[in-house]
C-alpha positions as CSV (number, residue, x, y, z in Angstrom):
1,X,89.7,8.8,105.7
2,X,93.1,10.3,106.4
3,X,95.7,8.4,108.4
4,X,97.7,9.5,111.3
5,X,100.6,7.6,113.0
6,X,101.3,8.5,116.6
7,X,104.7,7.4,117.7
8,X,104.9,7.1,121.5
9,X,102.3,5.5,123.8
10,X,102.7,7.8,126.8
11,X,99.9,10.2,127.9
12,X,100.6,12.7,125.1
13,X,100.4,10.0,122.4
14,X,97.4,8.4,124.0
15,X,95.6,11.8,124.1
16,X,96.5,12.7,120.5
17,X,95.2,9.3,119.4
18,X,91.9,9.7,121.3
19,X,91.1,13.2,119.9
20,X,92.2,12.4,116.4
21,X,89.9,9.4,116.4
22,X,87.0,11.6,117.5
23,X,87.8,13.8,114.5
24,X,87.4,10.7,112.2
25,X,91.0,10.0,111.4
26,X,92.4,6.5,111.1
27,X,94.9,6.3,113.9
28,X,97.8,3.9,114.6
29,X,99.6,4.2,117.9
30,X,103.1,2.8,117.9
31,X,105.0,2.2,121.2
32,X,108.5,0.9,121.5
33,X,108.1,-0.9,124.8
34,X,105.8,-3.8,125.6
35,X,103.3,-1.6,127.5
36,X,101.7,1.8,127.1
37,X,102.3,4.6,129.6
38,X,105.6,6.2,128.7
39,X,107.1,7.9,131.8
40,X,104.0,7.1,133.7
41,X,104.5,3.4,133.2
42,X,104.4,0.7,135.9
43,X,105.9,-2.8,135.9
44,X,104.8,-6.0,137.6
45,X,107.3,-7.1,140.2
46,X,106.9,-10.8,141.1
47,X,109.0,-10.3,144.3
48,X,106.5,-7.6,145.5
49,X,103.6,-9.4,143.8
50,X,102.1,-6.1,142.5
51,X,102.7,-3.4,140.0
52,X,105.3,-0.8,141.0
53,X,105.1,2.7,139.5
54,X,108.1,4.1,137.7
55,X,107.3,7.2,139.6
56,X,104.6,8.2,142.2
57,X,102.0,10.4,140.5
58,X,99.5,12.9,142.0
59,X,96.9,14.7,140.1
60,X,95.0,17.9,141.1
61,X,91.5,18.9,140.3
62,X,92.9,21.8,138.2
63,X,94.0,19.2,135.6
64,X,90.8,19.7,133.6
65,X,92.1,18.0,130.4
66,X,93.4,15.0,132.4
67,X,90.2,14.6,134.3
68,X,88.3,14.7,131.0
69,X,90.3,11.7,129.9
70,X,89.6,9.9,133.1
71,X,85.9,10.4,132.4
72,X,86.3,9.1,128.8
73,X,88.2,6.0,130.1
74,X,85.7,5.4,132.9
75,X,88.7,5.5,135.3
76,X,87.4,8.0,137.8
77,X,86.7,5.4,140.4
78,X,90.3,4.4,140.5
79,X,91.3,7.5,142.4
80,X,90.9,9.1,145.8
81,X,89.6,12.7,145.7
82,X,90.5,15.2,148.5
83,X,88.0,17.9,149.2
84,X,90.6,20.6,149.3
85,X,94.4,21.1,149.3
86,X,95.5,19.2,152.4
87,X,98.9,17.7,153.2
88,X,100.0,15.9,156.3
89,X,103.5,16.8,157.4
90,X,105.8,14.6,159.6
91,X,109.1,15.4,161.1
92,X,111.8,13.4,162.9
93,X,110.5,14.4,166.3
94,X,107.2,12.4,165.8
95,X,105.3,15.7,165.1
96,X,102.4,15.4,162.7
97,X,100.3,18.2,161.4
98,X,98.0,19.2,158.6
99,X,98.6,22.0,156.1
100,X,95.2,22.9,154.4
101,X,93.9,25.6,152.2
102,X,90.2,26.1,151.5
103,X,87.6,28.8,151.2
104,X,86.8,28.3,154.9
105,X,88.0,30.7,157.7
106,X,89.4,27.5,159.2
107,X,92.4,28.0,156.8
108,X,93.7,30.9,159.0
109,X,93.4,28.7,162.0
110,X,95.3,25.9,160.3
111,X,98.1,28.3,159.4
112,X,98.4,29.3,163.0
113,X,98.6,25.6,164.1
114,X,101.5,24.8,161.8
115,X,104.4,23.3,163.7
116,X,108.1,24.0,163.5
117,X,107.3,27.6,162.7
118,X,107.3,30.6,165.0
119,X,104.4,33.1,165.0
120,X,106.2,35.5,162.7
121,X,106.9,32.8,160.1
122,X,103.2,31.6,160.3
123,X,102.0,35.2,159.7
124,X,104.5,35.8,156.8
125,X,103.4,32.5,155.1
126,X,99.8,33.5,155.4
127,X,100.5,37.0,154.1
128,X,102.3,35.5,151.1
129,X,99.4,33.3,150.1
130,X,97.1,36.3,150.5
131,X,99.3,38.5,148.3
132,X,99.5,36.0,145.3
133,X,96.8,37.7,143.3
134,X,98.7,41.0,143.5
135,X,102.0,39.7,142.2
136,X,102.8,40.7,138.6
137,X,104.3,38.3,136.0
138,X,106.2,41.0,134.3
139,X,108.2,41.8,137.4
140,X,109.3,38.2,137.7
141,X,110.7,37.7,134.2
142,X,114.3,37.3,135.4
143,X,113.6,36.3,139.0
144,X,113.7,32.9,140.5
145,X,111.2,31.4,142.9
146,X,113.8,31.6,145.6
147,X,114.4,35.3,145.0
148,X,110.6,35.9,145.0
149,X,110.2,34.2,148.3
150,X,113.1,36.0,149.9
151,X,111.8,39.3,148.6
152,X,108.5,38.4,150.3
153,X,110.1,37.8,153.7
154,X,109.9,34.1,153.8
155,X,112.5,32.8,156.3
156,X,115.2,30.3,155.7
157,X,113.3,27.8,157.7
158,X,110.2,28.3,155.6
159,X,112.1,28.2,152.3
160,X,114.2,25.1,153.2
161,X,111.5,23.0,154.8
162,X,108.2,24.1,153.3
163,X,108.7,25.9,150.0
164,X,111.6,23.8,148.7
165,X,109.6,20.6,149.2
166,X,106.5,21.9,147.5
167,X,108.3,23.6,144.6
168,X,110.8,20.8,143.9
169,X,108.0,18.2,144.1
170,X,105.6,20.0,141.8
171,X,108.2,21.2,139.2
172,X,111.1,18.8,139.7
173,X,113.4,21.9,139.6
174,X,115.8,23.2,142.2
175,X,114.2,26.1,144.0
176,X,117.2,28.4,143.1
177,X,116.6,27.7,139.4
178,X,112.8,27.7,139.3
179,X,111.3,30.5,137.2
180,X,109.4,32.9,139.3
181,X,106.9,33.3,136.6
182,X,106.1,29.6,136.4
183,X,106.0,29.4,140.2
184,X,103.4,32.2,140.2
185,X,101.5,30.6,137.3
186,X,101.1,27.4,139.4
187,X,100.1,29.3,142.5
188,X,97.5,31.3,140.6
189,X,96.0,28.2,138.9
190,X,95.8,26.3,142.3
191,X,94.8,29.0,144.7
192,X,93.5,32.1,142.9
193,X,91.7,31.0,139.7
194,X,89.7,28.4,141.6
195,X,90.7,27.2,145.1
196,X,89.2,23.8,144.3
197,X,91.8,23.4,141.6
198,X,94.3,22.6,144.3
199,X,92.4,19.5,145.6
200,X,94.6,16.5,145.4
201,X,93.7,13.3,143.4
202,X,95.6,10.1,144.4
203,X,95.6,6.8,142.5
204,X,94.1,4.0,144.5
205,X,96.3,1.4,142.7
206,X,99.4,1.6,140.5
207,X,99.1,4.2,137.8
208,X,99.1,1.4,135.2
209,X,96.0,-0.2,136.8
210,X,94.4,3.2,137.6
211,X,94.7,4.9,134.3
212,X,96.8,3.1,131.6
213,X,94.7,-0.2,131.6
214,X,91.4,1.7,131.2
215,X,93.0,3.9,128.5
216,X,94.1,1.0,126.5
217,X,90.7,-0.6,126.8
218,X,89.1,2.6,125.5
219,X,91.6,2.8,122.6
220,X,90.7,-0.8,121.6
221,X,86.9,0.0,121.9
222,X,87.4,2.9,119.5
223,X,89.2,0.7,117.0
224,X,92.5,2.5,117.3
225,X,95.3,0.2,116.1
226,X,98.0,-0.3,118.8
227,X,101.4,-1.7,118.0
228,X,103.5,-2.4,121.1
229,X,107.2,-3.5,121.3
230,X,107.6,-1.8,117.9
231,X,110.3,0.7,118.1
232,X,110.7,3.2,115.3
233,X,114.3,3.5,114.2
234,X,114.1,6.0,111.3
235,X,111.9,8.7,110.0
236,X,111.9,8.8,106.2
237,X,112.0,12.4,104.8
238,X,111.5,13.6,101.3
239,X,110.9,17.2,100.0
240,X,110.2,18.6,103.5
241,X,107.6,15.9,104.2
242,X,107.6,12.8,106.3
243,X,107.2,9.8,103.9
244,X,107.2,7.0,106.4
245,X,108.4,5.6,109.7
246,X,110.7,2.6,109.6
247,X,110.4,0.2,112.6
248,X,113.0,-2.2,114.0
249,X,111.5,-5.1,112.1
250,X,112.1,-3.4,108.8
251,X,108.5,-2.4,108.2
252,X,107.6,1.0,106.9
253,X,104.5,2.7,108.3
254,X,102.8,5.2,106.0
255,X,100.3,8.0,106.9
256,X,99.2,11.5,105.9
257,X,100.3,12.9,109.3
258,X,102.8,11.9,111.9
259,X,103.0,12.7,115.6
260,X,106.2,12.2,117.6
261,X,105.1,11.8,121.2
262,X,108.4,10.6,122.6
263,X,111.1,11.9,124.8
264,X,113.1,14.8,123.2
265,X,116.3,12.8,123.3
266,X,114.6,10.1,121.2
267,X,113.5,12.7,118.7
268,X,117.1,13.8,118.2
269,X,118.0,10.2,117.4
270,X,115.3,10.0,114.8
271,X,115.8,13.4,113.2
272,X,119.4,14.7,113.6
273,X,118.7,18.3,113.0
274,X,116.5,18.6,116.1
275,X,118.6,19.7,119.1
276,X,116.5,20.6,122.1
277,X,118.3,22.8,124.6
278,X,116.4,21.6,127.7
279,X,117.9,20.8,131.1
280,X,116.5,17.8,133.0
281,X,116.4,16.6,136.6
282,X,116.2,13.2,138.2
283,X,113.4,11.8,140.3
284,X,114.2,8.9,142.6
285,X,111.6,6.4,143.9
286,X,112.4,3.7,146.4
287,X,109.8,1.0,146.8
288,X,110.1,-1.0,150.1
289,X,108.4,-4.3,150.8
290,X,106.8,-3.3,154.1
291,X,103.1,-3.1,154.9
292,X,101.4,-1.2,157.7
293,X,97.7,-1.2,158.4
294,X,98.1,1.9,160.5
295,X,99.4,4.0,157.5
296,X,97.8,2.1,154.5
297,X,96.6,4.5,151.7
298,X,98.1,7.5,153.6
299,X,100.9,9.7,152.3
300,X,103.1,12.3,154.1
301,X,105.3,15.3,153.3
302,X,108.5,15.1,155.2
303,X,109.8,18.2,157.0
304,X,113.5,18.8,157.2
305,X,114.6,15.7,155.4
306,X,116.5,14.7,152.3
307,X,113.4,12.8,151.1
308,X,110.2,14.6,150.1
309,X,107.3,12.2,150.4
310,X,106.4,8.7,151.7
311,X,103.3,6.9,150.2
312,X,101.9,3.8,151.9
313,X,100.3,1.2,149.7
314,X,98.7,-2.1,150.6
315,X,101.9,-4.2,150.7
316,X,104.7,-1.7,150.2
317,X,105.7,1.9,150.7
318,X,107.3,4.4,148.3
319,X,109.8,7.0,149.1
320,X,110.1,9.9,146.7
321,X,112.8,12.5,146.1
322,X,112.4,15.0,143.3
323,X,115.1,17.3,141.9
324,X,117.5,14.5,142.9
325,X,120.6,15.1,140.7
326,X,122.5,15.8,143.8
327,X,122.1,12.2,144.9
328,X,123.5,10.6,141.7
329,X,127.0,10.8,143.2
330,X,125.9,8.0,145.6
331,X,125.7,4.3,144.7
332,X,122.3,2.6,144.7
333,X,123.2,0.9,148.0
334,X,124.1,4.2,149.6
335,X,120.9,5.9,148.4
336,X,118.8,3.0,149.9
337,X,120.7,3.3,153.2
338,X,120.3,7.1,153.3
339,X,116.5,6.8,152.7
340,X,116.2,4.0,155.3
341,X,118.0,6.0,158.0
342,X,115.6,8.8,157.4
343,X,112.6,6.5,157.6
344,X,113.8,5.1,161.0
345,X,113.8,8.6,162.4
346,X,110.5,9.7,160.8
347,X,108.5,6.5,161.7
348,X,109.9,5.2,165.0
349,X,107.0,2.7,165.2
350,X,108.3,1.1,162.0
351,X,112.0,1.2,162.9
352,X,112.2,-2.4,164.0
353,X,110.7,-3.7,160.8
354,X,112.9,-1.4,158.7
355,X,116.0,-2.6,160.5
356,X,115.0,-6.2,160.0
357,X,114.7,-5.9,156.3
358,X,117.6,-3.5,155.8
359,X,120.2,-6.1,154.7
360,X,118.1,-8.0,152.2
361,X,118.2,-6.3,148.8
362,X,115.1,-8.3,147.7
363,X,113.0,-5.9,149.9
364,X,113.9,-2.8,147.8
365,X,113.4,-1.5,144.3
366,X,115.2,1.7,143.5
367,X,114.2,3.6,140.4
368,X,116.3,6.6,139.2
369,X,114.5,8.4,136.4
370,X,117.4,10.5,135.3
371,X,115.6,12.6,132.7
372,X,112.2,12.6,134.3
373,X,111.2,16.1,133.3
374,X,112.8,19.2,131.9
375,X,113.3,21.8,134.6
376,X,111.2,25.0,134.9
377,X,114.1,27.4,134.7
378,X,114.3,30.5,132.4
379,X,116.4,29.0,129.6
380,X,114.6,25.7,129.3
381,X,111.2,27.6,129.2
382,X,112.4,29.8,126.4
383,X,113.7,26.8,124.4
384,X,110.4,24.8,124.5
385,X,109.4,23.8,120.9
386,X,106.1,24.4,119.3
387,X,103.9,21.5,118.3
388,X,104.4,22.3,114.6
389,X,107.7,21.5,112.9
390,X,109.5,22.5,109.7
391,X,108.0,19.4,108.1
392,X,104.5,20.1,107.0
393,X,103.0,16.8,108.2
394,X,105.0,16.2,111.4
395,X,104.0,17.3,114.9
396,X,105.4,17.1,118.4
397,X,103.6,16.1,121.6
398,X,104.8,15.8,125.1
399,X,105.0,17.7,128.4
400,X,108.1,19.6,127.0
401,X,106.4,21.4,124.1
402,X,105.1,24.9,124.6
403,X,101.7,24.3,126.3
404,X,102.1,27.2,128.7
405,X,102.1,24.7,131.6
406,X,105.2,23.3,133.4
407,X,106.4,19.7,132.7
408,X,103.4,17.8,134.2
409,X,100.9,15.2,133.3
410,X,98.4,17.9,132.4
411,X,101.0,19.5,130.0
412,X,101.4,16.2,128.2
413,X,97.7,15.7,127.8
414,X,97.2,19.3,126.6
415,X,99.9,18.8,124.0
416,X,98.2,15.8,122.6
417,X,94.9,17.6,122.3
418,X,96.7,20.6,120.7
419,X,98.2,18.3,118.1
420,X,94.9,16.8,117.2
421,X,93.3,20.2,116.8
422,X,96.2,21.5,114.6
423,X,96.2,18.4,112.3
424,X,92.4,18.8,111.9
425,X,92.7,22.5,111.2
426,X,95.4,21.9,108.5
427,X,93.5,19.0,107.0
428,X,90.4,21.1,106.6
429,X,92.1,24.2,105.2
């Protein structure tokens, strides 16, 4: 039985391990931190008495490969499933409204009920969604999402308060840099290929409890060896082949094939000649120790605000801002204050509670993921590496490799599956 070492216990590494084991390889999964999950990890916070996500994650029904993993891990019951694409918007004037898209004629009515848009803007938004299937990828090769929207008569109000929120949340890329082709790819996948692809899937618990714990249990059941808190410090190379992986304890791990399922920056540390020309953006999450029975298990998109989303959990809420490099100039204390000031305006019924807890730092956990994902702009997309490398027995997995998808959970999962297929193909050639 041939051996494979997978370095990196995020979703790309977990996926590669799962499918390699199914193909009858002996698999060892090595993770540098004490827990699996990679950039989807969570941590237990004793002050909040619960797991807090490194970042708030949403899946969609179009994530076919990810959903297949959920089924394998018997984790499907850990998620809420929306029937269609439906988002609740809130603004600072206490307005609340639904934006929904489905096969039903009701979709047209929902468009006309949208608030903070005049009739002309509502009609132009509806027309744009109806025109998606007629847009041509070739014509968007050098066009940004912003330019595409402006060309299709989307107003500044629509762009700044609707499209910017959705694009920057989905792709973690400033709208003025987002590739028009990738933007169109996402729209086609969600609303043209199969409208049900756009249905949202929300974790009931932390992502660790919802997915990573069931994943690890499955790996153990399948006799996949897991080494945690075991950072790899050096890749041993000889004659264009990987000969071993040296860990921080001085142990060398040997295999027939190796998979690097770690952040590109860490690959560059392990193999100097790899220089990935990818640009990244920050995602900021603020967890606040505040509960509300009224809003529990609800989430909101925020109109005309510096923040994008607010998610209410059982005993805390989470504020999310994607494409957040522009906030890094502020201190942590200043970011917390900016977010709290917004929340007071958006949720006046919670303003008293928010003001009461404002001055106690124990009520807040601010997480800045500075290299959360590579951005979906033209140059980064052109510089995505393939899963194969110049070394005959080394492969790359992660949301950044060229899967054809933007930097998402689904891209990470697809990359792991691609690597397993490629190793098996080479092994049987």
